[in-house]
Structure formats: C-alpha cells, structure tokens
C-alpha positions in Angstrom: 6.2 -8.9 -36.7 8.5 -7.8 -33.9 9.6 -10.5 -31.5 9.7 -10.3 -27.7 7.5 -7.3 -27.0 6.0 -8.0 -23.6 3.2 -5.5 -24.0 1.8 -7.2 -27.1 1.8 -10.7 -25.7 -1.9 -10.4 -24.7 -2.7 -9.6 -28.4 -0.5 -12.2 -30.0 -1.5 -15.0 -27.6 -4.9 -14.0 -26.1 -5.9 -15.6 -22.9 -9.2 -15.5 -20.9 -9.5 -13.1 -18.0 -12.4 -13.0 -15.5 -14.2 -10.2 -13.8 -17.4 -9.6 -12.0 -20.3 -8.1 -13.9 -20.9 -4.6 -12.6 -24.7 -5.2 -13.0 -25.3 -8.6 -11.5 -21.9 -9.7 -10.1 -21.8 -12.9 -12.2 -18.3 -13.9 -13.4 -17.7 -12.8 -17.0 -14.9 -14.0 -19.3 -13.1 -11.4 -21.4 -10.3 -12.4 -23.6 -7.1 -10.3 -23.3 -7.4 -9.0 -26.8 -11.0 -7.8 -26.4 -12.4 -4.7 -24.9 -15.9 -5.9 -24.0 -18.0 -9.1 -23.4 -21.6 -9.9 -22.8 -22.6 -11.2 -19.3 -24.0 -14.7 -19.8 -26.5 -14.1 -16.9 -27.9 -10.6 -17.4 -26.9 -10.2 -21.1 -25.5 -6.6 -20.5 -22.3 -5.4 -22.0 -19.3 -5.5 -19.7 -16.3 -3.3 -20.5 -12.7 -4.0 -19.6 -11.0 -1.2 -17.5 -12.3 1.7 -19.4 -9.6 4.4 -19.9 -6.7 2.1 -19.4 -4.1 2.5 -22.1 -2.5 -0.4 -24.0 0.8 -0.3 -25.7 -1.2 -0.2 -29.0 -2.3 3.3 -28.0 1.2 4.8 -27.8 3.9 2.5 -29.3 5.1 3.6 -32.8 5.7 -0.1 -33.7 2.3 -1.3 -32.7 1.0 -2.1 -36.2 4.2 -4.0 -37.0 4.2 -5.8 -33.7 0.7 -7.3 -33.6 -0.2 -7.0 -37.3 -2.4 -4.5 -39.1 -5.6 -6.6 -38.7 -5.3 -6.9 -35.0 -4.3 -3.3 -34.6 -7.3 -2.1 -36.6 -9.7 -4.3 -34.7 -8.4 -3.0 -31.3 -8.6 0.7 -32.5 -12.1 0.3 -33.9 -13.4 -1.4 -30.7 -11.7 1.2 -28.5 -13.1 4.1 -30.5 -16.6 2.5 -30.5 -16.9 1.6 -26.9 -14.8 4.1 -25.0 -15.9 7.7 -24.8 -13.6 10.4 -26.0 -11.8 12.2 -23.2 -12.5 15.9 -22.9 -9.7 18.3 -22.1 
C-alpha cells in the first residue's frame, strides 16, 4: 500500500461521522468508509453526500493505496446505491 495519501485516510482508518436523517432528523452515524447507514429511529436508509467523488473514483493508484478488497467494496456500494449520471 502507498503511504501518506491524505485522500485515502478515511478508508485506511475509518472514523464515525454524524448527520441528520433526512426523514426524521435523528442523528445517524455513518463511518467514513461507508456510503450508507440505517437510521436507528425510523429505520430508513440514509445516504452520504450522493454524487460526491472520492479519490477512489479518479486516482490511478486507488487499488494499491487502500487495497483491492476495500476498493472493490467501495465501488460495489457506490454502483448499487448511487444512480448513474445521465449526460
């Protein structure tokens, strides 16, 4: 793995982040390496900043940097939960 990439730090050492549920306003914890979480109050799926790009989307060293397993997990979740952009 590549050392010292600031963009990959959230994937290498995940940390919890908090946001308000868009359905009930309850505080939801989403880990920095995840794209979604379930609201503990209303049980709906809460998505992290849909459409926001990560370095894993554009960096040619992404697989080497975070590891193939983490890279594949990110890509699968992103493809599953974010709609494709139409041109």
